[in-house]
N, C-alpha and C positions, 0 to 999 in steps of 0.2 A: 504493500500500500504506500510505500515511500514516494513512488512516482506521483501519487495523487495528492500528497500533502502539500499545502502551500502556506503554512502558518508563517513562514519567514517573509512572505510577501504582504502580510497584513500588519498594519502599524498599531492598531488598538482594537479593543472590544467596545462596542457601542454602549452596552447596558452598564449601568452602575452596579457596584458591588451590592449584593442584597436583593436585587430585583428578581433574580432567579437563583435558587440554590445550585442548579446544575450548569449555569451559564459559563462557557469557556470559549476560547478562541476557535474560529472556524472560518475558512475562506476558500473560495473557488477561483481566485485570480490566476494562479499559475496554470490551471487547467484551461481557462479561457484564453490565456495569452499564447498558447501553443498554436502553430500554424494548423489550420483545420485538417490538412492532409495527414498530420501526425497524431490526430485524435481518432477516437472511434466513431466520429460523426458519420463518415461515409458508410461504415459498416452497420451502424445502429439505426440510422434514420429510416431506411426502408421498412424495418420491423417495428419501429416506434411511432412512425408518423400517424398511424390510426389512433394512437392514444393521445394525440396533441389537440388541445382546444386553443383557439385564438380569439381574444376579445380586445376591442378597442372602443373608442368613443362612437365609431360608426359601423363596426364590424363585429359579428359574432359567429364563430365557426365551432360547432360542437365536435368533440372527438368521435371519429367514425366508429370506434370500438363500442361505444355506448349505444349505438343504434343497431348493432348486429344481434341476431337471435342467439341464445345460448342454451346449452343443455347441461344437466347435472353430470359431472364426471366422476367424482369420488366424494365420500363423506358418509358419516354415520354418527349415531349417538356416542359410539366408543371413540371415534377419532376426531370429533369436533364438527364444526359446520361444514356443509358440503361445499366443494369447490365447483366452479363452473368454467367451461371453456367455450369459446366462440366456435360455431359450426359453419359460419358463413364465410365465403371468400370475399375479397374486395369487389364491390359492385362494378358492373360494367361502366366504362367512362374513365375519367381522370383517376390516376392512382392517388393513394393517400398522400404520397410525397408531393405530387403535383398540386393537389388541393391546398395543402398547407403553404407551399411556396407562392401560389397565386393569391391566397388570402393575404399573406405578408406583403406581397408586392402591391396590393391594393391599399395597404396602409402606408408604406414607406416610399413608393415610387410613383412617378407620373405615368401618363398614358403610354409613352414610348417604352419606358422600363417595364411596364406591365405586359406590353405586347412581346417584348424580348423574353420575358420570363415564361409566358405561355408557349412561345415557340420552343424554348429550351426544354420545357416540361413535356411537350408533345414528342420531341425526339426521344426523351427518356422513356416515356410510356410506350412508344413504338418498339423500342429495344426490349423492354420487359415483356411485352406481349409476344415478341418473337422468340422468347426463351433466354435472353441474355441474363447473366448473373447480375442481380440488383446492386450488389456492393460496388463493383468497378463502374457500373453504369451510373450510380449515384455520385461517385467520385468525379466522373467526367462531367456530370450535370452541374455539380457545385463549382467545379473549375471553370466551366463555360459561363457561369453566372458572374464570375469575377473573383472567386476564391475569397480570401480574407478581406479583399477590398470591397466586397459586396456587403451591404447592410443586411441582406437576406441571409447570407451565410453566417454573419456574426450573430444574427438573431437566433440561430439554431446551434451555435457552437457548444452550448451546454446541454444539448439533446444527445446524451450518451450514457451508457450504463455506468461509467466511472463516477458520475455524480451520485448515483444511488449507492454504489459500493463505498464511496467515501463517507456518505452519511451513515450507512450501516456500521462501518468501522468505528466512527466517532460515537455512535450510540452504544455499541458494545464496550467501548472503552470507558464511557461515562456513566451509563445507566446500569447499575449493578445492585443485586440483592445481596444479603449475607452469604448466599450460596455461590455468588459470582455473577458473571454476565448473563443476561436473559438469552435462553436458547429458543429461537423462533425461526420460522420459515415464511416465505411469501404466501400471500393469499392469491390464488390463481383466479382469474376472471376479468371481465371487461373493465371493471373499476379497481382492480388490484394495483394498478400502476397507471396514473394519469399525469400528463404534463400540461401545465397551464401557461400559456404565453399571453401577457397582458400589457397593453400600451395605452395609458390614459394620461392626459395632461403632460405630454412630453416625458413621461416616466415609464421605463421599460422594466418589466419583472418577469422572471421565469420561475415556475414552481413545479417540482416533482413531488407528487403525493403518492406514497406507497403504503400498502396494508401488509401487516405482519401478524402471524398467529403463533401461539405456543406449540411446541412439539410434543405430541403424545403418540406413542407407539407401543406395541407389546413389550412389556418389561421395562419401559421407560416412561416416566411421567404419569400423572393421574388425570384421566379425561375429565373428571369432575372439576378440575382446576384450570380448565381451558380459558384463555383470554385472547383478545385481539386488540391491536392498536394501529393507528395510522400515524405516519410521520411525514414531515414536509422538509425538503431541502430546497432553498430558494435563494435567488440572487437578484439584485437590481443592477442595472447598467446605466452608464451616463447617456446623455441624449443622443450621442453619435453611435452608441452601441460599440464603443471601443475599449472601455475599461469597466471592470467590476467595481461598483461603489460599495455595496454591502452584501453580506451573505448571512443566512441563519439556518439553523436546524431546530425544529421543534416537534414535539409530540402533539398531534392535533386532537385526537380523541382516543378513548380507551373503553373497552367493553369487557366485563367480567361475567363468567358463567354464574347463574344464580346458585348453583350447587357448590361453588368454590368454598373451601374451608375458611373460617374467619382468620386463621393464622396466615394462610397464603395470601388472602386478600389484603391483610394489613401490610405484609411484606411488599406486595406489588404497588399498593397505593402510596407507600412511603417513597417510591422512586418514580412512579408513573402518574399518581394522582388520578384525576378524572379526565386528563387531557389538558390541552391549552398550556403546555409546559415548554418554556424555552430551554433547550439543551445547550446550544452554543451559538455564538454570533461573532461577526468580525466586520471590519471595514478596511478599505484601501484608500490611501491618500495620493496615489500616483495617478492622477487623471490628466489627460490631455484632451484636445478637441480637434475634430476634423474641420477642414475648410468649409464643408457644406453645413456645419452646425454651429458656426461661430456666433450666430445671432441667438442661439439657444443657450443651454447650460454649458459654460466654458470650464468650470472647475467646481466640483461638488463641495470641496472643503471651503473654498473662498466664498461661495454663495451661502453656505451655512453660517460661516463666520460673520457674514454681512447681515444675517438675520433673515435671509430669504428662505421661503419654503420651497425647496426644489422638488418635493414630491418623491425624492429618493431616500436620502438619509433621514429626513424627518418622518417620512412615511414608515420607515423601518422602526424608528424610535416609538412611534405611535402604536404599531403592531406589537412590539416587544412589551411596552408598558401595559397595554390592554391584556396581552396574554398572561403577563405576570400577575396582574390584578385578579383575573379570572381564576388562574391557577391557585392563588392564595385563598380566594373565596371557596373554591372547591375543596381545598385541603381542610379549611376550617369547618366545613359542613360534613366532611366525610364520615365523622364519627356518629352523626345523628341522621344523616340522609341516606335513604335506600338508593343504591347506585342505579336502580332501574331494572328493567326486565332482562338485561344481559344480552347475550348474543343469540340471534335467531338460529335455531337448530341444535343448540346445546341443551341436553337433557339434565 
């Protein structure tokens, strides 16, 4: 995991001491700054594009995976909630990769750039329909769009499995019970891993939201102690999408089986709570600006120091503060409040 670590590239942690018991340094700057061809983007985009949603002031694109029919694959009262897998192939028409790129082009490019993007995507789709390997075809597509000089490619540079692996490694390093790190596996299904790209008021954010569940198998683990949680790995970029401004890792929500023993519930709630828990965060102060964005945000740190609300750093602070407040409230109520019906399918 050393190649994924970029703590040395982060200057500070945004949250104040005491805002979150687990808050520690976390950054994705080094991963973002690599040339796209040296990252897993060309390999991962073809398989992850269907999990990407894109939202802006004028555009909303739902992740294709959420609209596909699914069937139960595995699961029982003994092993926890059933997993689901999609049974549908990519619908006829533009591929998921082409749809995502064309949506991003409608946000960031003018009519000429949008037309060039459509043409490049048409070439990619034709190659895929003819049986070409999607990975080298995707590398060629992203190169033809301009590579790292393209704002579309930069918008997608953190769409790779390394982001989730880094988040998981940090979680297992930080979130521990008296018995050690939590042993979990991913929840398979259309919403088991979603990637949200959001651009509002000149502020760009990308969020990976992943679901994990406890591991129970014959001879290991108690199925009555099943639990699930979702965690989020997110980053904001500067207005030109050239630098990472801030990153964070947090647990979004947690569900405990109603049959869980009080002792195990207390152990888990001590480290997971009821969700909304900031685990790690960081910011980078090494920002520059491209020539085409000089009239927009030129330097996140300078703008913040001048008292301007950039929608990037201040937005993260608001989210961190709100998450910390809600986590504290949940913790205070945990001894008296029933955590709810638990996880659907757990007996």
